[in-house]
N, C-alpha and C positions, 0 to 999 in steps of 0.2 A: 914735373912741369910739362906742359903741352909743347910739342915742337911745332911751331907755326909753319915752318918751311915744309913739313911733311903733309900738312893739311892743304896748303895751296901748292898745287903741282905745276901748273903752267897757265899763262894767259892764252885766251882763245882770240886770235886776231883774224877776223873775216870781214867781208864788206858789211854784213848786217851788224856785227858787233861794233864796227867803226862808226856806223850811223847812229847807234845807240849812245855811243860816247859823246858824239856831237850834239844830239838832240836832247837826251834825257840824263846825261852824266852817269850812265850805267856801264860798268865794266864787267867783262865776262871772263871767268876762270874755270879751269879744270881742277876739281878738288877731290880729296879722298872720299871714297864711297861711304865710309862710316861717319864722316863729319856731319854735325848738325848745323843749323843756321847760327846759333850762338857762338860755336867754335869758329865758324868761318868769319863772322863779324869781328871777333877778337883778333884773329890772325891778320886780317886785312888792316885793321887799325894799328896793330903793332908793327907790321912789316913796312907799310907805306906811310904811316903817320898822317892818316886822314880820318874824318868822322863819317861812319857808315850810317845811312838813313834807313835802308831796307835791303834785305837779302832774299832773293828768290832762288830756289833750287829745282833742278830738273834731273831725273835719272834718264840718261840716254841709253837706249837699248842696243844690243849688239846688232850690227848690220851684216847681211850676207854679202860676200864678195867672191868674185871668181877671177882668176888669172890663168887664162888658157884652160887647161883641163884640171887645174888645181882649184879647189874651192874651200871656203871656210868662213869664219866670222871675224869681224873687227871687234875688239874688246869693248865691253860696256864701261861707262864712266859716269860720274856725276858732274853736272855743270852748275855753277853758281853765277847768278847775275846780281852784281852788287851796285846799288845806287849810293853815291856819296854826296856829301853836302855841296850845295851850289857854290861855285867859286873855287873849289879844290879840284886837283887833278892828280892822276897817277902817272909818273914819268916813264914807267916801263912800257907803255903803249905807244910812246912817241918814237917811231922807227924811221 
């Protein structure tokens, strides 16, 4: 059995993602890098009990960061933008 909570790692809550929730009913999540759109759709539907209309995924590349004289990269991750059926909502984003 697929472990849905391993696929969906965390919600991404920013100003832009909040505007997408209000305007297009689209929620943004940080997901496992190996997960595909079908697995992401099934996980969102099972965890939050909503109907998913569309899933868009983005591979976010690592960013170069420097703290004083120490430098390195932020880790890469996959971002999923999930559009759900009109009238439904996910309560995890209401903070």
